[in-house]
C-alpha positions in Angstrom: 6.9 -103.0 -136.1 6.7 -99.3 -136.5 3.6 -97.5 -136.2 2.5 -94.2 -138.5 4.1 -91.3 -137.3 6.7 -92.9 -135.8 10.6 -92.0 -136.5 10.9 -94.8 -139.5 7.4 -93.2 -140.9 7.2 -89.8 -139.7 3.9 -88.1 -140.1 4.1 -85.6 -143.2 4.5 -82.0 -143.0 2.0 -79.9 -144.8 3.3 -77.8 -147.4 2.9 -74.0 -146.3 2.1 -70.7 -147.7 2.5 -67.6 -146.5 0.8 -64.3 -147.8 1.6 -60.6 -147.2 2.6 -57.6 -148.8 1.5 -58.7 -152.0 3.8 -61.7 -152.0 3.1 -65.4 -151.8 5.7 -67.7 -150.3 5.3 -71.5 -150.6 7.5 -73.9 -148.5 7.8 -77.4 -149.5 9.4 -80.2 -148.0 11.6 -82.9 -149.6 12.5 -86.2 -147.8 16.1 -87.8 -147.9 17.4 -90.7 -146.2 19.7 -88.0 -145.2 17.0 -85.6 -144.0 14.4 -83.5 -145.2 14.8 -80.0 -147.0 12.5 -77.3 -146.7 13.0 -75.6 -150.0 10.8 -71.9 -150.2 10.1 -69.8 -153.2 8.6 -66.2 -153.3 6.5 -64.4 -155.8 4.2 -61.6 -156.5 0.6 -62.4 -156.4 -0.2 -63.4 -159.9 3.1 -63.5 -161.2 5.1 -66.3 -162.2 8.6 -64.7 -161.8 10.5 -66.2 -158.7 11.9 -63.4 -156.9 13.9 -65.5 -154.5 14.3 -69.0 -153.6 16.3 -71.0 -151.0 16.7 -73.9 -148.7 16.7 -74.8 -145.1 17.3 -77.7 -142.7 13.9 -77.0 -140.8 10.7 -75.7 -141.4 11.2 -72.8 -138.6 14.4 -72.0 -140.4 12.5 -71.8 -143.7 9.8 -69.6 -142.1 12.2 -67.0 -140.7 14.0 -66.7 -143.8 10.8 -65.9 -145.7 9.4 -63.7 -142.8 12.7 -61.8 -143.1 12.4 -61.6 -147.0 8.7 -60.6 -146.5 9.6 -57.4 -144.0 12.6 -56.5 -145.7 10.4 -56.5 -149.0 7.7 -54.6 -147.5 10.3 -51.9 -146.1 12.0 -51.4 -149.7 8.5 -50.8 -150.9 7.6 -48.3 -148.6 10.8 -46.1 -148.5 10.4 -46.3 -152.5 6.9 -44.9 -152.4 8.3 -42.1 -150.0 10.9 -41.0 -152.6 8.3 -41.1 -155.6 
């Protein structure tokens, strides 16, 4: 019989939130018989508008995608302030 946390009943991975540069990114996991999908949604703090959403096949890939967006978004914001 499989114990909790085994391959048949993996331990739950908590949802993840990353906050940086006035943006919030939530990573949520949906499990299916064919595997897990890691969904991410990025919004401005205090705003319901979704700036970006996507899916990855691993938590690491989702975190990398979020971090890349946050960093490039921050650089765009900095550049637009310099030009103003």
